[in-house]
ROPABA-28206 format. One record per residue (C-alpha): x, y negated, z; residue number from 1. Coordinates in steps of 0.2 Angstrom, whole numbers. Last residue first. Layout:
<u=X v=Y w=Z torpa=NUM>
...
% end
This chain:
<u=98 v=-212 w=-139 torpa=313>
<u=92 v=-206 w=-121 torpa=312>
<u=74 v=-210 w=-118 torpa=311>
<u=65 v=-220 w=-106 torpa=310>
<u=47 v=-222 w=-103 torpa=309>
<u=41 v=-238 w=-94 torpa=308>
<u=22 v=-239 w=-88 torpa=307>
<u=12 v=-252 w=-97 torpa=306>
<u=-3 v=-254 w=-85 torpa=305>
<u=11 v=-260 w=-73 torpa=304>
<u=17 v=-257 w=-56 torpa=303>
<u=33 v=-265 w=-51 torpa=302>
<u=49 v=-257 w=-55 torpa=301>
<u=61 v=-251 w=-41 torpa=300>
<u=58 v=-233 w=-45 torpa=299>
<u=64 v=-237 w=-63 torpa=298>
<u=82 v=-242 w=-57 torpa=297>
<u=90 v=-224 w=-59 torpa=296>
<u=81 v=-222 w=-76 torpa=295>
<u=90 v=-237 w=-81 torpa=294>
<u=107 v=-231 w=-78 torpa=293>
<u=104 v=-216 w=-85 torpa=292>
<u=96 v=-222 w=-101 torpa=291>
<u=111 v=-233 w=-106 torpa=290>
<u=113 v=-227 w=-123 torpa=289>
<u=94 v=-232 w=-125 torpa=288>
<u=77 v=-228 w=-132 torpa=287>
<u=64 v=-238 w=-122 torpa=286>
<u=46 v=-235 w=-124 torpa=285>
<u=31 v=-245 w=-117 torpa=284>
<u=16 v=-236 w=-123 torpa=283>
<u=-2 v=-243 w=-127 torpa=282>
<u=-7 v=-229 w=-137 torpa=281>
<u=-18 v=-237 w=-150 torpa=280>
<u=-4 v=-234 w=-163 torpa=279>
<u=-2 v=-253 w=-168 torpa=278>
<u=17 v=-251 w=-166 torpa=277>
<u=27 v=-267 w=-160 torpa=276>
<u=46 v=-263 w=-164 torpa=275>
<u=61 v=-272 w=-156 torpa=274>
<u=77 v=-267 w=-162 torpa=273>
<u=94 v=-268 w=-153 torpa=272>
<u=113 v=-272 w=-156 torpa=271>
<u=113 v=-274 w=-175 torpa=270>
<u=128 v=-272 w=-186 torpa=269>
<u=131 v=-254 w=-183 torpa=268>
<u=141 v=-243 w=-171 torpa=267>
<u=152 v=-258 w=-163 torpa=266>
<u=142 v=-260 w=-148 torpa=265>
<u=130 v=-245 w=-144 torpa=264>
<u=112 v=-248 w=-151 torpa=263>
<u=97 v=-252 w=-141 torpa=262>
<u=80 v=-247 w=-146 torpa=261>
<u=64 v=-256 w=-138 torpa=260>
<u=46 v=-249 w=-142 torpa=259>
<u=31 v=-258 w=-139 torpa=258>
<u=15 v=-250 w=-140 torpa=257>
<u=-2 v=-257 w=-146 torpa=256>
<u=-17 v=-255 w=-136 torpa=255>
<u=-26 v=-269 w=-145 torpa=254>
<u=-30 v=-282 w=-131 torpa=253>
<u=-15 v=-275 w=-121 torpa=252>
<u=-3 v=-279 w=-135 torpa=251>
<u=-9 v=-298 w=-134 torpa=250>
<u=-4 v=-299 w=-116 torpa=249>
<u=12 v=-290 w=-118 torpa=248>
<u=17 v=-303 w=-131 torpa=247>
<u=12 v=-317 w=-120 torpa=246>
<u=21 v=-312 w=-106 torpa=245>
<u=36 v=-307 w=-118 torpa=244>
<u=37 v=-326 w=-124 torpa=243>
<u=34 v=-334 w=-106 torpa=242>
<u=53 v=-329 w=-101 torpa=241>
<u=57 v=-347 w=-99 torpa=240>
<u=74 v=-348 w=-107 torpa=239>
<u=83 v=-365 w=-105 torpa=238>
<u=101 v=-362 w=-107 torpa=237>
<u=104 v=-354 w=-90 torpa=236>
<u=88 v=-343 w=-89 torpa=235>
<u=94 v=-336 w=-106 torpa=234>
<u=91 v=-317 w=-101 torpa=233>
<u=73 v=-321 w=-97 torpa=232>
<u=59 v=-314 w=-85 torpa=231>
<u=42 v=-321 w=-82 torpa=230>
<u=33 v=-306 w=-73 torpa=229>
<u=25 v=-290 w=-78 torpa=228>
<u=27 v=-289 w=-96 torpa=227>
<u=45 v=-287 w=-97 torpa=226>
<u=51 v=-283 w=-79 torpa=225>
<u=61 v=-266 w=-80 torpa=224>
<u=69 v=-273 w=-97 torpa=223>
<u=75 v=-288 w=-89 torpa=222>
<u=83 v=-279 w=-74 torpa=221>
<u=93 v=-269 w=-86 torpa=220>
<u=100 v=-286 w=-94 torpa=219>
<u=94 v=-287 w=-112 torpa=218>
<u=109 v=-286 w=-125 torpa=217>
<u=117 v=-301 w=-134 torpa=216>
<u=112 v=-304 w=-151 torpa=215>
<u=114 v=-292 w=-167 torpa=214>
<u=95 v=-293 w=-171 torpa=213>
<u=82 v=-282 w=-176 torpa=212>
<u=63 v=-286 w=-178 torpa=211>
<u=51 v=-274 w=-182 torpa=210>
<u=31 v=-275 w=-184 torpa=209>
<u=23 v=-258 w=-186 torpa=208>
<u=7 v=-254 w=-194 torpa=207>
<u=2 v=-235 w=-193 torpa=206>
<u=-3 v=-224 w=-208 torpa=205>
<u=14 v=-214 w=-208 torpa=204>
<u=25 v=-230 w=-207 torpa=203>
<u=16 v=-246 w=-214 torpa=202>
<u=26 v=-262 w=-215 torpa=201>
<u=31 v=-278 w=-206 torpa=200>
<u=49 v=-281 w=-207 torpa=199>
<u=62 v=-293 w=-200 torpa=198>
<u=81 v=-293 w=-199 torpa=197>
<u=91 v=-304 w=-189 torpa=196>
<u=111 v=-307 w=-191 torpa=195>
<u=123 v=-318 w=-182 torpa=194>
<u=138 v=-308 w=-177 torpa=193>
<u=149 v=-318 w=-165 torpa=192>
<u=135 v=-320 w=-152 torpa=191>
<u=128 v=-335 w=-144 torpa=190>
<u=115 v=-339 w=-157 torpa=189>
<u=110 v=-321 w=-158 torpa=188>
<u=99 v=-320 w=-142 torpa=187>
<u=91 v=-336 w=-147 torpa=186>
<u=87 v=-330 w=-166 torpa=185>
<u=80 v=-313 w=-158 torpa=184>
<u=69 v=-322 w=-146 torpa=183>
<u=62 v=-334 w=-159 torpa=182>
<u=58 v=-318 w=-171 torpa=181>
<u=50 v=-309 w=-156 torpa=180>
<u=39 v=-324 w=-152 torpa=179>
<u=35 v=-329 w=-170 torpa=178>
<u=30 v=-312 w=-174 torpa=177>
<u=18 v=-311 w=-158 torpa=176>
<u=11 v=-327 w=-161 torpa=175>
<u=8 v=-324 w=-180 torpa=174>
<u=-1 v=-307 w=-176 torpa=173>
<u=-12 v=-315 w=-162 torpa=172>
<u=-17 v=-330 w=-175 torpa=171>
<u=-21 v=-316 w=-188 torpa=170>
<u=-31 v=-306 w=-176 torpa=169>
<u=-27 v=-289 w=-170 torpa=168>
<u=-34 v=-273 w=-172 torpa=167>
<u=-26 v=-271 w=-189 torpa=166>
<u=-37 v=-265 w=-203 torpa=165>
<u=-37 v=-282 w=-212 torpa=164>
<u=-17 v=-281 w=-211 torpa=163>
<u=-18 v=-277 w=-230 torpa=162>
<u=-23 v=-295 w=-234 torpa=161>
<u=-6 v=-301 w=-227 torpa=160>
<u=3 v=-294 w=-241 torpa=159>
<u=17 v=-283 w=-233 torpa=158>
<u=33 v=-290 w=-226 torpa=157>
<u=49 v=-281 w=-230 torpa=156>
<u=67 v=-283 w=-226 torpa=155>
<u=66 v=-302 w=-223 torpa=154>
<u=84 v=-305 w=-218 torpa=153>
<u=88 v=-319 w=-207 torpa=152>
<u=106 v=-325 w=-208 torpa=151>
<u=112 v=-336 w=-192 torpa=150>
<u=123 v=-350 w=-194 torpa=149>
<u=115 v=-361 w=-182 torpa=148>
<u=105 v=-372 w=-195 torpa=147>
<u=102 v=-355 w=-204 torpa=146>
<u=91 v=-350 w=-190 torpa=145>
<u=80 v=-365 w=-190 torpa=144>
<u=78 v=-362 w=-209 torpa=143>
<u=74 v=-344 w=-208 torpa=142>
<u=62 v=-348 w=-193 torpa=141>
<u=53 v=-362 w=-204 torpa=140>
<u=51 v=-350 w=-218 torpa=139>
<u=44 v=-336 w=-208 torpa=138>
<u=31 v=-348 w=-200 torpa=137>
<u=27 v=-355 w=-217 torpa=136>
<u=23 v=-338 w=-224 torpa=135>
<u=13 v=-334 w=-207 torpa=134>
<u=2 v=-350 w=-209 torpa=133>
<u=1 v=-347 w=-228 torpa=132>
<u=-6 v=-329 w=-226 torpa=131>
<u=-5 v=-319 w=-242 torpa=130>
<u=13 v=-313 w=-236 torpa=129>
<u=24 v=-321 w=-249 torpa=128>
<u=39 v=-328 w=-242 torpa=127>
<u=41 v=-347 w=-246 torpa=126>
<u=58 v=-352 w=-254 torpa=125>
<u=72 v=-359 w=-245 torpa=124>
<u=84 v=-355 w=-259 torpa=123>
<u=102 v=-348 w=-255 torpa=122>
<u=114 v=-350 w=-268 torpa=121>
<u=120 v=-339 w=-282 torpa=120>
<u=104 v=-338 w=-293 torpa=119>
<u=101 v=-356 w=-293 torpa=118>
<u=119 v=-361 w=-295 torpa=117>
<u=120 v=-350 w=-310 torpa=116>
<u=105 v=-358 w=-319 torpa=115>
<u=112 v=-376 w=-315 torpa=114>
<u=129 v=-372 w=-322 torpa=113>
<u=121 v=-367 w=-338 torpa=112>
<u=110 v=-381 w=-340 torpa=111>
<u=123 v=-393 w=-336 torpa=110>
<u=135 v=-386 w=-349 torpa=109>
<u=122 v=-387 w=-362 torpa=108>
<u=117 v=-404 w=-359 torpa=107>
<u=135 v=-409 w=-360 torpa=106>
<u=136 v=-401 w=-377 torpa=105>
<u=120 v=-409 w=-384 torpa=104>
<u=126 v=-426 w=-376 torpa=103>
<u=142 v=-424 w=-386 torpa=102>
<u=133 v=-420 w=-402 torpa=101>
<u=121 v=-435 w=-399 torpa=100>
<u=136 v=-446 w=-397 torpa=99>
<u=142 v=-442 w=-414 torpa=98>
<u=125 v=-442 w=-422 torpa=97>
<u=124 v=-461 w=-416 torpa=96>
<u=139 v=-465 w=-427 torpa=95>
<u=157 v=-468 w=-423 torpa=94>
<u=168 v=-478 w=-436 torpa=93>
<u=173 v=-492 w=-425 torpa=92>
<u=183 v=-480 w=-414 torpa=91>
<u=187 v=-484 w=-396 torpa=90>
<u=170 v=-478 w=-388 torpa=89>
<u=168 v=-463 w=-400 torpa=88>
<u=187 v=-457 w=-396 torpa=87>
<u=185 v=-460 w=-377 torpa=86>
<u=170 v=-449 w=-378 torpa=85>
<u=178 v=-436 w=-387 torpa=84>
<u=192 v=-435 w=-376 torpa=83>
<u=181 v=-432 w=-361 torpa=82>
<u=172 v=-419 w=-371 torpa=81>
<u=190 v=-410 w=-375 torpa=80>
<u=194 v=-412 w=-356 torpa=79>
<u=176 v=-404 w=-351 torpa=78>
<u=178 v=-390 w=-364 torpa=77>
<u=195 v=-382 w=-358 torpa=76>
<u=192 v=-381 w=-340 torpa=75>
<u=173 v=-379 w=-343 torpa=74>
<u=176 v=-361 w=-351 torpa=73>
<u=186 v=-354 w=-337 torpa=72>
<u=174 v=-361 w=-324 torpa=71>
<u=159 v=-354 w=-334 torpa=70>
<u=168 v=-337 w=-335 torpa=69>
<u=172 v=-337 w=-317 torpa=68>
<u=154 v=-341 w=-314 torpa=67>
<u=146 v=-328 w=-323 torpa=66>
<u=159 v=-315 w=-316 torpa=65>
<u=155 v=-322 w=-298 torpa=64>
<u=136 v=-320 w=-302 torpa=63>
<u=139 v=-302 w=-308 torpa=62>
<u=148 v=-299 w=-291 torpa=61>
<u=134 v=-307 w=-282 torpa=60>
<u=121 v=-297 w=-290 torpa=59>
<u=131 v=-280 w=-286 torpa=58>
<u=133 v=-286 w=-268 torpa=57>
<u=114 v=-289 w=-266 torpa=56>
<u=110 v=-272 w=-274 torpa=55>
<u=122 v=-264 w=-262 torpa=54>
<u=114 v=-274 w=-247 torpa=53>
<u=97 v=-267 w=-251 torpa=52>
<u=103 v=-250 w=-252 torpa=51>
<u=112 v=-251 w=-236 torpa=50>
<u=97 v=-259 w=-228 torpa=49>
<u=86 v=-244 w=-235 torpa=48>
<u=100 v=-232 w=-228 torpa=47>
<u=98 v=-241 w=-212 torpa=46>
<u=79 v=-239 w=-211 torpa=45>
<u=80 v=-220 w=-215 torpa=44>
<u=93 v=-217 w=-203 torpa=43>
<u=84 v=-225 w=-190 torpa=42>
<u=68 v=-215 w=-194 torpa=41>
<u=79 v=-199 w=-194 torpa=40>
<u=86 v=-204 w=-176 torpa=39>
<u=69 v=-207 w=-170 torpa=38>
<u=62 v=-192 w=-176 torpa=37>
<u=77 v=-182 w=-169 torpa=36>
<u=75 v=-190 w=-151 torpa=35>
<u=56 v=-185 w=-153 torpa=34>
<u=61 v=-167 w=-157 torpa=33>
<u=73 v=-166 w=-143 torpa=32>
<u=60 v=-172 w=-131 torpa=31>
<u=48 v=-160 w=-138 torpa=30>
<u=59 v=-146 w=-136 torpa=29>
<u=63 v=-150 w=-119 torpa=28>
<u=45 v=-152 w=-114 torpa=27>
<u=42 v=-135 w=-121 torpa=26>
<u=56 v=-126 w=-112 torpa=25>
<u=51 v=-134 w=-96 torpa=24>
<u=34 v=-128 w=-99 torpa=23>
<u=40 v=-111 w=-104 torpa=22>
<u=51 v=-110 w=-89 torpa=21>
<u=37 v=-115 w=-77 torpa=20>
<u=26 v=-101 w=-85 torpa=19>
<u=40 v=-88 w=-82 torpa=18>
<u=43 v=-93 w=-66 torpa=17>
<u=24 v=-92 w=-61 torpa=16>
<u=24 v=-75 w=-69 torpa=15>
<u=38 v=-68 w=-58 torpa=14>
<u=30 v=-75 w=-43 torpa=13>
<u=14 v=-67 w=-47 torpa=12>
<u=23 v=-50 w=-52 torpa=11>
<u=33 v=-51 w=-37 torpa=10>
<u=17 v=-54 w=-27 torpa=9>
<u=10 v=-38 w=-34 torpa=8>
<u=25 v=-27 w=-32 torpa=7>
<u=26 v=-32 w=-15 torpa=6>
<u=6 v=-29 w=-13 torpa=5>
<u=9 v=-12 w=-21 torpa=4>
<u=24 v=-8 w=-10 torpa=3>
<u=14 v=-12 w=5 torpa=2>
<u=1 v=0 w=0 torpa=1>
% end
């Protein structure tokens, strides 16, 4: 009898351990799968960036060739045109047709130069989004950043009429975009590398707004306090911390998620990526190389309706 009870007890304990092991293994596999998905997504994004940069480099090389050709030609033609003008001025036999020939030549040179300069140098053109306010805001942000030597790349912004399915108003989306871009510009202003990349697109049927920058990293305390109280890494230069309070307030209204990915310095040109995902999950995810440090501090985080989940990158 006792042997049967012991056997039954051991069977129950063994079953419990087996189930616990399965649960642990399942969670571990899910975590590994999520990390791999994040890495695959980042790889796709960076491959897209590399492809775009290669296109830009090819265009610049082409423009350089054209410019070199123009300079080579102008070095010969401009002195000749100068001599022709002086000859016409000093000669009593010059006719109107002579001046017309010189004028036509000068006009051709000017038009050729204007075309290459138009293609080669930065143009402050309005980004086509379908919404004039959003377009104007993006143009303003690019201009503001350029004054501090910051390059802002508009990687992809879907036509704004496509965002009709978003659970967010135009004004709210403009506000979130403006706050995240301004934060990125401010973080990058005091950094040696000055790059910001912006996109608003659809990934697996989910609208995602992403801002990447090469600026200073968040302090660990700042990451824990985002959306709970006013916090800023730029307190000594006028930062108020209001931006993320506003962002989280808007995200709560549409159950959107905030995903912050931190990259180790020196591995890629960006230090962090801020993604707002309209996935109806209302999550706050942090994917970082310093997961251990931040996890050890999570017990001190104030209660929030956006609990923080930390993943090791």
